Residue, then its C-alpha position, 0 to 999 in steps of 0.5 A: m499500500e505504501a509504495i502505490a501511495n508514495p511509488p520509488a523513483y526506480d523501477r524494480a528492486r531485487a534482494a538476493v536474501r533477507y538481512d539478518d545477523i548471518s547475512r550481515a556478517l557475510v556482507h562485511s566479510l565479503a566487502g573485506v575480502i574484496s577490498g583485500l584483493t583490490g586494494v580499495p578501501v571498504v567505506p561504511g555508508g560510502g558512496s559510488n562513482v557515478c552517484g556519489r554522496r555529498r554528505n553522510r547519512l544520519g537517522k534511524s527512522k524512515t522519515e529521518r533517512a528520507d529527510n537526510v538524503q534530500g539533496a545528498f547525491r549528485v552525478a558527477k559531471e564526467h559521468e552524465s553522458d554515461i547516464a543519458e537514455r541508459r538502463l542503469v542498475l544501482i548496486d548496494d549491500v542492504l536495502t533498509s528503507g529504500a530512502t537512499v536508493d530512491a534518492c539516487a534514482r532520482v538524481l539519476s532520472r533527472a540526469g536523463a536516465g531511461h530506467v533505473d533498477v535496484l539490486v541489493f544483496a539483502r533486504v531488511v524485512a519487518a517483522a511479521r504482523p500478528p494476525i487480527 
């Protein structure tokens, strides 16, 4: 119902696993291994090459996260031509509230992306609600 009332800026989102203690440990281990192999440092809550974060995120609630990412991302000038009319895939480790990928997708769409999809390793899923 929430997605119908306030649709995300991206077209599709897919996750491989549900986020929990096991997947969190795997993500942090997988990042460390890749960092060791490539020499690229792990930057918790980092950014990316194309849709770079201009400030760090703060806040825990969905509203706080959404407020914090407003204006937090930009498309680097050198990547604008890479975006025009392209189908892009945003890749992230964990999708929590969706505020970060939504903000990035909006920036990419404004920069001319044809479609923006989201691929994450894990998705935070709210605890099941008790039956009525």
